[in-house]
N, C-alpha and C positions, 0 to 999 in steps of 0.2 A: 509599574506592573511588568512582570516577566512571566513567560510561558515556558514550562519544561515539558518535554515529551520523553517518555520512557517506553521503549519497545519490548516485545515479548522476551527477547533474549536477556534483557536486563533484570527481569523478574521471573525467571524460569523455575526458581525454587526459593526456599526460605532464606538462603544466604543472599540471593539476589534482592529480595525484599529488604533485608537488613542493610544491604549495600545502598539501596535507594535512600534509605533513611540517613545513611552515612554521607551520601552525596549532598543531601539537603542541609545537613548539619555542617558540612565543610564549606559550601559555597553560599549558604544563606537561603532562606525561604520566605522572607517577608514580602507581602504583596505579590504572591506567586499563585499561578494556577498550573496544576500538573495534569497532563493528559497521559493516560496509560493504556497500553494494548493488552490483549489477552496474554496469559502467562505461557511462556515457552512455545510449544507447538500446539496449543489448544485449538487454534483456528483450524488447523489440519484435522485434528481429532473431531471437531464439531462438523467439519465437512463430511467425515465418515459417518457420523450420526445421520446427517441429512441424506447421504447416499443410501444408507441402510433403510431409512424410512421409505424411500421410493422403490428400492430394488431388493432389499434383503431384510424383511420385517423380523425374521427370526434372530437376526443379529443386533437389532435395534437396542434392546435393553442392555445388552452386554457392552455395547459401545458407549452408551450413556454412563454406565457404571465405571468404565475405564476413566472417563473424564472426571467423574466424581471422586474416584479413588485418588487420582493424581492431585486434585486440589485438597482433598482431606489430609493427605500426607503433609502438604505445605502448612495447612492449618495446625496440625499436631506439632509441627516443628516450631511454629511461631507462638502458639498460645498454650501455656501449661495447663490451664483449666479448661477441660472439655465442656464445661457448662457455660463457657463464655458465649455471650449472645451472638457472636459472629457465626458460630456453627449453625445455629438455627436460621439465621438470615441466608447463609449460603445454601442450606438445605431447601429453603423456600424457593430459591432461584432455580435449583434443579427440578423441583416440583413443577415450576412454571414451564420448563422445557417439556416435561412429560405431558402436562395438561394441554399444552398447545398442540402437540402431535396427536393426542387422543381425540381432540375436538375439531381439528382442522378439516375443512371441506374443500379447500382450494387445491386443484391439481397443478397449479403454477409453481414450477420448481424455484424460480427466482424469488417469488413472494415468500415461500416457505424458507428458503435459504436465509433471507434477511431477518425473518422472525426468530430463527434458531441461532444463527451464527453469533449474534451480538451478546448472547449470554456469557461468552468468554470474557468480554470486557467488563460486563456488569459484575461478574464474580471476582475478577482480579482486583478491580477498584474497591469492592466491598472489603476484601481481605486486607489490602494495603491500607485503606483508610482506617480500619479498626486497629491495625498494628501500630500505625503512626500515632493515633490517639492514645494508645496504651503506653507508649514510651514518652509521652509528653509533647509530641509534635502535633498540636491541636489543628484539626482541619475540618472542612465541610465537604461532605460527599454530595456531588451533583449528578443528576441523571441527564446526560447530554441530550437525550431525546426530547426533553422539555425545552431545550434551548436552540438546537439546530433544526430548522424546518426545511424540508426538501419537497421535490416532486415525488411521484411514485414510480420512477424508473429504477426498479429494484436491482440491487447489486452495483449500481453506478449512478446513484441519485444526484441530482443537481440542486444546489442550495438556493433557497429563497432568501436572498441577502437582506432585504428590508425587514422581513419578519424575524429573521435570526438576529439581526442587529438590535431590534427592539427588545427581544426576549433576553438576550445576554446583558444588555445595558441595565435592564430592570432587575434581573435576578442574581447577578454575580456581584458579591461584595468584594471589591478589589483590596480591601484592607485585611482580608483573611487569607489563609492558605486554603485553596480549593483543590479538590481532586475529582476528575471526571474521566469519561471513557473516550477513546479515540474511535474513528471508523464509523460511528453511528449517527443517525438522525431520525426524524420521523416525518411522515407525510401529513396531509391535511386531515386524514382520518385517524391519526396517531398510531398507525402501523409503523413498525421499525423499518428503517431503510439503512443502507450502507453506502459509503462514499467511494467504493472501489477498493480492491485489495491493497493492503498497506496504506490505507487512508488515514491512519492516525496522525501522520505528519501534517496532512491537510487540515485535520481538526485543529491542531495546534495553531496553524496559520490563521484559521477562521477566528479563533478566540483572540489572537494577537491583533488582527485587523479590527474586530468589533470593540476591543478594550483599549485600543491605541497603546499597545504594549511597547516597552522600550526594546525588547529583544525576545527572540525565540531560541531556546537551546534544545537540540535533539541529542539525547544521550545514547551512544551506540557502544557496541563491543569492539569497535575499531578506533584508531586514534583520531579520526576525522574523516573528511572526504578524501578518498584515495584515487589515484589515476587509473586504477583497475581493481576489480573484485579479487581479493587474494585467494578466494576459493578456486579460481580458474586461471589466474595469471600469476606468474612468479615476479618477485621484486617490485611489488606495488609500492608507489611513493605517496607520501602525504602531501596534499595540496594545502598550503598554508592559507591561501586566500583565493577567491575568485568572485567575479561579478554575478549579479542576478542573471544577466543574459547568458553567461557561460554555464551557470548551473542549470538554467532552463533548457539549454541545448543538450547538456549531458543527460538530464532527466527525461527529456523527450525521446532520446534515442535508447533509453532503457537503463541508465545508471540507477542502481537500486538504493543508494544511500539517501536520496531525497525524492519524495513522491512527486510525480510530474505536476500535479496541481498546487503544490505547496507554495511555490515561489511567487505566483501572480499576486495574491493579496498582500504579501510582504513587500513586494516591489512597489505596489501602488502607494503605500504609506512609508516606504523606505525604512522598513523595520529590519535590522540586521538579523541574520540567522547564524547561529553557532552550532557546529557539529563537534561534539566532544566525546571522550571515552568515559564511561561510567566506572571503569577500573582505575583511571587516573584523572579524577575530576579537576585537579588543579592545573593540568596541562592545557595549553592554549587551543589545541585542536584546529579547526578550520573556520574561517570567517567568510560568510557570503554577504556582500553588500553592494552598494551603488558604485559603479565605475572602478572597481578593484581589478587590477591586472592579475591574470593567472600567474601564480607563483608556487612552485617553479613552472616554467613553460615547457611542459613535456607532453608527449603523446598520451591521450586518454583512451583507454580500451573498454569496450562494452560488449558483453555477450548476452544474446537473447536465445534461449534454447526452445525446443519444441515449437518451432515455427513451421508454417506450411507455405510452400512456394507453388503458386498457381500460374500456369502459363496458358494464355488464351490467344487464339488466332481465329480468323474468319474461315468459314467452311469453304468459301470459293476463292480464297487468296486475295480478296479485296482489302483495301487499306483499313486499318483500325484508326478511325478518326473521331471527331468530337462527339457525335451522337452515340457511337459505340462505347466510348470511355464514360460518357454520362450514364449510359445504361448499366455498365458494369459497376460503377460507383453506387448507383441507386440500389443494386442488389447487395453490395457489401454493407450498405447502411441497413437495408431491410433485415439482413441476417446477423447484424450486430458484430461484424468482423472488424477487428482493430488492425489497421494497415501499418506495417512497420517499414516497408520499402516498396517502391514501384518503379517500373522502367518500361518504356514502350519503343517500338520500332515501327516501320511502315505497316507490317502485317501481323504484328504480335504485341501482346501486352502481358507483362509479368508483374505479379503482386505477391509480396510476402505478408502473411497475415497471422494473427493469433485467433484460434478457434475457442474463445473463452465461453461461448454459449452453446457449444456442441451443435452448431448448425451447418457444419461443413458439407455433409452429404446432401442436404437440401439445396445449399448454394450451388454445388457442382451440378446437380441435376437440372437446376434452373438455367445455369449457364450453357449446358450442353444442348439446350433447345435451340440455341442460336450460334454457338461457337464450337470450335474444336478445343478441348480442355485437357490438360495434363496436370497432375499434382505430384509434388514431392513432399512427403510428410516427415516430421521430426528432423527438419533441417536446422542448422545453426546460423544465426545472423551476427556477424562481427562488425562492430563499428569502431573506427579509430578517428578521433578528433585531434587535430594538429599532428597529422601523420607525417612520417618520414618514409623515404624509400626503404630504409632498413626495417622499419616497423611493418610495412606491408609485406616485405619479403619473409619476415619471420612468421607473420600470421598465416601466410599461404603454404608454408612448408608442411609437407606430408598431409595435405588436405585436397579434396576434390572440390574445385570451385565451380559452382553452378551459375552464379551471377555476381557481377562486380560493378560498382558505381563509384566514380570519383568526382568530387567537387574541390574547389580550392582549399576548404578546411576539413572536409570529411571524406573518408573512404568507407564504403560498406561492402562486405563480402559475404555471400551466402554459400555455405558448404554443407556437405552431407555429414 
């Protein structure tokens, strides 16, 4: 059994869908399960639909139509006959979006987000499954929400492993080619949940773990895992191999090629992970596995943008000690802040966070009841693993450094 995961960039248009079929025909697809993300930038477009639902109702229908038009163009490019059943199936999915938004009574943004956002994956896999069947690549479409069960922590749900294992073992025929959605699950009441942004990699790892797969392959628009994101850093190098531990460290600090939660289930069963290019499927790409030395051993650069640096100190210049730190962390947890970096001294505590749930103003107001608080918004957090002095010097050139932290393996630098 092998698990393939294709991201949105790989299926952003009809040519991408055809290339997915080409990849399968090139590398083989027996005993395979495919996990697919929403097409192109559909998730961003669906976020706009959700935003309009709450804040700009007059724009809601047009934003839904934009998503529908995008997918309809792909359908027209893939299927010559407009009476093909897939057109009606996709139309029903769009009707599902409209019906949910018309009848929803919940004011909970996170709940609504999860019920709407997942239609991108449902639509993409419906189109791809139909296309593959039409060209003779017979496959079974699976609704991942019937297989992966979670709690109801919407937008970052946690998996019920025992229930998920039972359902996947019972319902997935490993002798067939299966196609399903990334990113999604469902709670005890069968409401849709999501596993965190970019969670399709994690979905692939969940299936690999539950099916005892031989390997997971993530198909990307890059040659494999690079030592830096080529969008932000010049001369990025391909890492031919690295260990689970190394990959976990890189993903923890924000490397975008592998989702942070993907590696733990693979490591537990020592299932190798391959990251390859969907443009050159026969190239070796990157292998992530047990006890593999980083090759080549070069500095690895990670950039996290749109961070917020909060500096906290006591009002009376007393020490920031254990009870203060405990209080601060309880508030970070309460307001669902993701901590990217922290540093403390005798009378101050600094923390770099991601405001994913838009609770910053409430957090700062709460903190100001007890502390002196200052914030720097839209800062950048640079992390260099296996740094050199030259790498640090190059990173700091022409930047204003707000905070810097060095350990034997990692340097982190916050800049404006």
